[in-house]
C-alpha positions, -999 to 999 in steps of 0.1 A, spaced: 69 79 2 104 79 -12 123 46 -12 152 47 13 186 35 -1 215 23 20 249 9 14 253 -27 27 278 -16 54 254 11 67 226 -15 67 246 -38 89 254 -10 113 218 2 115 200 -31 113 176 -26 142 166 8 130 161 -5 94 138 -33 107 117 -7 125 116 15 94 105 -14 72 78 -24 96 62 11 92 58 4 55 89 22 42 108 2 15 146 0 18 169 -8 -10 203 -21 0 232 -15 -23 266 -33 -26 293 -17 -48 267 10 -58 243 -16 -73 210 -26 -57 211 -61 -44 181 -64 -20 149 -48 -10 136 -49 26 99 -43 32 76 -50 61 60 -84 64 25 -71 58 36 -55 25 52 -88 16 20 -108 24 0 -84 2 24 -87 -27 23 -125 -24 -15 -124 -26 -15 -100 -56 11 -119 -77 -10 -150 -85 -41 -128 -91 -21 -107 -115 -9 -138 -134 -44 -152 -136 -58 -119 -148 -30 -115 -175 -37 -151 -187 -75 -144 -188 -84 -169 -161 -99 -145 -137 -117 -111 -136 -101 -81 -119 -125 -78 -89 -103 -95 -63 -71 -81 -78 -85 -46 -78 -96 -50 -42 -61 -60 -31 -44 -33 -51 -68 -8 -36 -58 -20 -1 -21 -17 -9 -25 18 -22 -46 29 7 -21 14 32 8 32 15 -11 65 15 -18 60 52 19 53 59 29 83 39 6 105 60 17 90 93 54 95 83 47 131 73 14 147 84 21 178 63 11 156 33 -25 159 45 -48 174 19 -84 185 19 -108 156 13 -119 168 -22 -83 170 -34 -76 136 -19 -107 121 -35 -97 135 -69 -62 120 -65 -77 86 -56 -101 88 -87 -71 96 -109 -52 66 -95 -82 43 -101 -88 37 -64 -122 54 -63 -149 56 -89 -155 91 -104 -192 92 -92 -204 115 -66 -201 108 -29 -238 107 -24 -244 80 -51 -213 60 -42 -222 51 -6 -259 41 -5 -274 9 9 -254 -22 2 -224 -3 -11 -220 14 22 -219 -20 40 -194 -32 14 -173 -2 20 -174 -8 58 -163 -44 53 -134 -33 31 -123 -7 57 -125 -33 85 -105 -58 64 -79 -31 57 -77 -21 93 -71 -57 103 -39 -56 82 -24 -27 100 2 -33 128 -12 -33 163 16 -13 179 
């Protein structure tokens, strides 16, 4: 999803519309004198970023492994992909193409579908999906 950019005067005039747009997951850059001065994003996106920041610092400093960080980043990417699709359904692609894209971005493992979702892994996947769905707006 492309980042929307507005001049500060336009942002003032369209504030209600901008808030609605940010709530859907669209990021908005506000410029003053042709220079970016602020970014507006939905509260859920903000919360996720605030969760990820300390984990990233801990990971960089070697204090923590990447499991929780990877999980949160995966949720953020999945949420953004969903928002992109909801904003423009023509972005929909066949499952196999989507799966390959997610493997390339590191969201999914490169293993086959059959071996990836057996037993306990299936329950873990269900729990991650439930947790992700809990983060979506209830509009």
